[in-house]
N, C-alpha and C positions, 0 to 999 in steps of 0.2 A: 698402467705400464705393464707391458708383457714381459720384458727382460728383468729378472731379479738380480742375478750376479753374472759376471763374466770374468774368467780367470785365464791367465797364460802362465804356464810352468815351463821354464827353460832348463834343460838338462844337457850334459855333454853329448849324449847320444840321441836325444829326441826332444821334441817340443809337443806339449799337450795344451790344447785349447778346451776350455770347459764353460758351460753355461747352465743356469737354472732359470726357471720362469715362474711367473705368477699365473695361476689358472684363472681365466675369466669367470665372472659370476654366471654368465649364460653357459649352459652345458653344450659342449661341442662334441661331434662324433669322435674326433681325435684330438687329444691334448698332449703336448710335449712338456715334460717336467724337467728333465735333465738330459744333457748331451755332451759328449766329449769327442774331440778329434785329436789323434796322436799321430805325429809325423816323425818317423825315424830317419836318420841319415843313411840313405841308400836302401832303407827297408820299406816294408809295406805301410800303407795308410790304414789306420784302425779307427773305427767309429763305434761308439757305444751310446745308446739312447734309451731312456725310460719315459713312459707316459701312460696314457689310458685310452682305450678304445671302447666307446659306449659304456663308460664307467668301469671297465675291467682293465686292471694293470697289465702292461706289456713291457718287454725288454727286447732290444735289438742289438746284435753285434755284427759288424761288417768289417772284413779285412780284404783289401784289394792291392793293386800294384803300388809301386813306389811313386812319389810325385814326378820323378823324371819319366817313368814309363807312362804315366797318365797323360803327359803332355807330349809324348813322342808319337809321331804319325806311324801307322801301320804296325802297331804294337798290340799284342794280345794282353788282356788284363785277367789275372786270376781273381776269382770271386769265392769267398767263403762267408756265407750268411747264416746266422742263427737268430730266430725270433721265437719268443715264448709269450703266451698269453693264457692265463688260467692253466688248464691242463693240456693245452695244445702246444706242440713243438714243431716248428718249421725249420728245415735245414736245406741249404742249396750250395752246391759246390760245382765249379766249372770254369769255363773260359769265356770272356766276352771279347769280340773283335770290333772295336768302335768304328773302324773305317770300312768294314765289310757289311754293307747293307744287304747284300745277297746272302751272306752266311755270318750273321752277327755273333754266333757262339753256340755253346751247348752247356746244359746244366743237368746235374743229377739232383733231383728234388725229392725230399721225403717230408711227410706230414703224419704226425701221430698224436693221439690224445685219448682221453677217457670216454667222452661222449660227443657225438657229432653235433648235437644241438647246442654245445658250448660255442661253436663257431657262429651259429645262427639259430635263434629260437624257433624258426619255421622248419628246421630240419628235424628228422625223427630222433628220439633219444636212444640211439643205438651205440654200443661201444663194448670194449675199446675198439679203436679204429686205427688203421695204418694205410698209408699210400706211399708208393715209391715209383719213380719213373725217370727215364732219360728224356729231356725235352730239348729239341733243336728247332731252329727256324731257318728256312731257306726261301728268300724272297717273301712272298705272301703266304707261304705254306708252313704250317707248324706240324711237327711230328712228335708224338709221345710214344716212345718205344720202351720195351721191357716193363710195362705197367703191371704193378702188383698191388692189389687192394685187399683189405679185410675190414669188414664192418660187423662187429659182433661175431656170429658164427658164419656169416656169409663171406664168400671170397670171389675175387674177379682178377683176371690177368689177361694181357693182350697188348694191342697197339691201337693208336688212334691218330688220324690225320685230319687236320682242318685246313682247307684251302680257301683263301679269301681273294683269289685272283679274279674271279668272275662276279657278276652282279649278285647271283645267288650263291652264297657260301656252300661249300661242299664238305660233308662230314662223313668220313669213312672209318670203319673200325672192325677189328676181328678180336673176339673175346672168348674166353673159356672160363667155366666155373664148376667147382665140385659141388657147391651147395649155395642156394639162394633161399634165405629165410624171409618170406614175404612179410610176416608179422613184425619182425624186427626192423624192417626197412620202411614201415608205414608209421605215420604219426597217429596218435590216438584219435579216433573219430573219423579217420580218412575212409572214403568209399573206395573199395578195390576196383570198381568198374567206372571210376570217374574218367571221362574222356580226355585225351590229349588235345590241347587247343589247336584247332585246325589252322589258325593264323600262323602259329609257329611252324607247323609242318609245311605250309606252303612257302615259307620264307627261305627254306634251305633244302638242299638235296642231301638225302641221308642214304648211306649204303652200309648197313650193319649186319655182321654175322656173329651169332653167339651160340656156343654149345654149352649146355648146362646138364650136369650129371643128375642133379636132384634138386627139386623145388619143394620146400617145406612150408606149410601154412596151417594154422589152427592146431598145432601140436601133432599133425600127421606127417 
């Protein structure tokens, strides 16, 4: 049985639904342990969940529009999302327009943590790290504006556009950096002259401009 407990708590101003689960013996990439849904009278819907991703505990909190607004056509939904796993913290705040496929919304997204390889073991062990950007979508075009990143002592800022309207996706970006530390951004044992896969380069159109004040490598 997957479901362990199911509770309903009725209060004068709100109703809370809760559940807990039994984790299966077979290890799954994502496992949900507990979740709760709180519905206030005229207030926002709040969702809290706890579980594990690849064996690492995570927690998620989501607050959005009221039940009435969620079911009302042509209504924008506020989004406030917080997700934490290990030393990583993801936050997103903005507006979603459910009925606007051309302009479905805009989000301010931030991600920070101790080391990048906590997100994926294949990434370099650089840290602390921080990423912040405004993300919007218009049709099949995604725009990432006011991008600010820091990985260890390396920094990057600028804007990025991904256009999926054509058969060949288009990737455009303008970036600036005060310092790029090559050693920090490389995994142990990586070859600095390893080629970029030609298949990936042929699959997309890339137009990138980057201005770097200083590149540091090997302690120089």
